[in-house]
C-alpha positions, 0 to 999 in steps of 0.5 A: 838243172832247175836248181842250177838255173835258179842259182845262176839267176840269183847270183846274176841278180845279186851281182847286179843289185850289189852295184854297177860295175866299176867301168860304169862308175868310172864312166859316170864320174869321169864325165861329171868332172867336166861339169862347171868345175869352177862353180860350186853352185853346180858342182858334180857333187851337188848334181849327184845329191840324193833327192830329198823326200817330198815331206822334207821339201814341204818342211823346207817350203814352210820353214825356210826364207827364200830369195825366189818363189816360182809358181808353176812346174812346167818347162818354163817354171822348172827352167826358172827354178834351175836358173835361180838355184844355179846362180846361188839363190835360195829357190822354191817351186810349187806346182798345183798338179804335177810337174809337166802336167799341163802344156809341157807334156802335151806338145808335138814332141819337137825341139825346133826353131819353127819352119813356119815362123821363118816363112812368116819372117821372110815374107813379112820382113818380120825381124821379131819372127826371125830373131825368135827362130834364130834363138830357138835354133840355138836353144835346140842345139843346147837342149840336145847337148844337155839331155842327150838321153832324152833328145835326138835329131829327127829327119822330117820329110816334106813331100812336094807334088807340084814341080814349081814348088820344088825351088820354093821349098828348097830355098826355104829349108836351106834358109832354115839351115843357114839361120842355124849356122854352125848349130845345124843338126844335119844338112837338109837334102833333096830326094827324087820320087823313088828315093822318097818312096824308099824312105817313106813307103806309105807316101802317096805316089800319084803326082809326087815330084820330089821330097825335101828332108830337113832335121829338127830335134825330138824329145820325151817332153814330160821326162825332159820337164821332170829332169829339169825340175829334178836337176834344180832339186839336186842343186838345192831348190825346194820343189813340191808338186800338188801344192796350190797357191791360194793367195799372194802375200804382200808386205812393205819394202824398205821404201814403204812400197807394197810388194809381193813377199810370198804366197799362201799354199795348200798341199792338195795331197794332205790338205795342209795349209802353210805360207812360203816367204820369198823376196821375189815371186815369179809367175810361170803358170802357162795357161793359168798366167792370168789366174795368178796375175789376178790374185795379185791385182784383180783389175788388170786386163788379160795378156794370155790367149789360150789355144787348144791343140789336139794330137792323136797317136796311131800304130807304128806301121803308119810311119817309118821308124826314123822319118817324120812327115810335114804337111805344110798346107792343110785344108784350113792353112795349118801345119800338121806333123806326122812323126814316129815317137816312142815306137808309135806314130804321133800326128797333130796338131789342131789350133783353136781358141779355147777357155782354160780348163783343168781337163782339156779334152779332144773332140771327135771333130778334131780327131777326124780333121787330123785323120783326113789330113793324114790320108791325103799324104798316104797311099790308097793302100793305107787306110787311115782308120778311126779305130787305129787311134790309140790315144788322143789328147788336147794341150792348151798353149799359152799364146801371148794375145795380140789384140789385132789378131783375127785368129790364133795362127797369127799369134807368134809364140814369142814371150813377154815378161811383165812386172806388176806394181807389186813386183810380181814377175810374170813370164808368159808365152814362148815355146818349149824349145826356148824355155832356158833362154826365157828363164834366163831373161826372166831371172835377169829381170827379177834380179834387177827388180827385186834387188836379189844378190846372186853368187854368179851369172847364168850357167844353164847353157851347157849345164847337163840335166839329170841323168845326162852326165854318165849316159852314152849311146851304148849304156843300155848294153851294160844294163843288159849284161849286169842285170839281165834285162831285156834289150828293149827294156834296157834301151828304154831305161837308158833313154829315159833315166840316163845314168839313173837307169842303174838305180831303177834296175836295182829295184827290179824284181826277179821274173822267175824266167830264164830270160829276162832275169829281172824286170817285170813289165806293167804291160806286155806290149810296152817296156815300162816296168813295175820297178819304175812305179816304185822309182816314180814315187821317189821322184815325187809321183803321188797319184796314179795319173802322175805315173801313167801320164808323166813318169811313164807315157803309157796313157799317151801311147795307148789308153786301152793298155794303160787302163789294163795296167792301172790296177797293178800300178795303183797296187804298187803305189799303195805299197810305196805310199801306204794307201788303204783300200779306199784310197786305191779305189779313189785313185783308180776312179780318178785315173779312169776319168782322166783316161776317158776325158783327157786321153780320148778313151771316152770317145773311143768307147762311145763308138763301141759300147752299143747295146745289142739285144738278140734272140736265140734265133738271131744268135743261131742265124748269125752264128751260121753266117759267121761260119760261112764267112770263116771258111778256114775255121780260124775263129775270127773273120778278116776283111779278106774273108768278107771280100772273098765271100762277096766275090763268091756270091757275086755281091758288091755289098753286105745285105 
């Protein structure tokens, strides 16, 4: 019987590895027919091109002449590269670290217009804020359309504890719907107290009057950023991560004017230095905006004011699976979101001025602030515990500096486009949701300033991103049926890679079990697979941090599980990239430092790593006390055991 079962597994796996069923192929190709058929720059064939290797991309950067060089691989930089290459311009993009390694992977994961910005627009009669909200709502609708596998509408609840605030908040949320117009995701609605508690049972009941529910979008921000970059690469852009710009090159144009004409680079993986030649250089480096600007002109004043925002991740039981929460007025006037994300609960954010650093870190004070604010909205039976924090991180927002502002809250996240005396184009500020329209405006400016000759206008509105063409909400079923993957794993692959999930599934190894047939997990608590690490290397992952932070979201979801998975991740990457023992050790050390400094592991361990020196007598004494508390001989003690013991001994405190 065991031989027969093994044979069945091999046949199943062989069929799966041989290729996706014809129905799936038809489904994917049929949808691609609708992608800009009249534009050869974004044809279905080009969008389905295999990715060049990183080595091939580097060779292109070194040897080819480009129309546009984009510095920065975050959402804005990747968006600019996609815009330029889809207009038929020869495009290069370089990123010092990894795609989405900075601000773009450390957001609140919302695709939104900005409820608080609309409030400011209405009360301050601020037309600029209103336009920004309207633009963001239009871009929200577009982003959900072009990457349906990575984004989705999310209902967010606004609990109301004073009756006179009901009409105030109702009018504000309805105004949000009104500004969105036809692009409203779903209409907002008012809930009674009982209805609100039914949908969000963890909510504080006392003095709750009503609740409002409105809709915004949510996404996997890092994967979205990578999808934008990969789409640009498939259309012909030469992109490379871990490549640092060391100097801006300049030369005289036909009129004798000194203009930017490229940059000197250093590949941080190999150490090789080279030059990239381009007619136009675009600075889209987020918090590093002024660093690149000063490479062009050391005398210019700063235009970017960085602001740090901290988020924490808690277990999924802190929030319903499909309902977020908005705290519109924290103790210091900021807004905090409390959202389900990737089967966990995400809470944040703080907002304080900071200095730019390669390794932003959360502080214990900021974590405590978020937890205190959360507790105010949860029932007394839900204790918000510091020990429940699974991960915490800080992201640096590249806000545009307003010299008249007293604090960062009054700085709107609108963007500016600056052209230097040497034609360096800088795009600064803005927000995740509006990356595409910012890129379009930036490229329009670059074409005018640098006299570029595109083959067509902007086509990124409605242009499906990598993996979207063949995705459907039920695609994961085909993965389960064709490959023998677990349901949870199949859904994760479909919702991360879209139609490219089949390529990941083909790389899965046999589990040796009856079920699942294939798909070895990196950690039993998460759906991430060993095959994803191998696939990540083909998507330009070159460090362990690239995998744990961006190609998967393990470090953002649970630093302890991530630390446990790290040795296996490094081992697989070593097989793919030819690492020796010393390199593997270096990668584990580097990733561990990343988890400690940037993902909150050090803070958590600081609370636990307390040296204890006990004598034999002490050990015997405490073992006796342990057995008294553990009356059921479970081998561990719960809070209820302690409560029961205190009640039996008529004590209200522990000695």
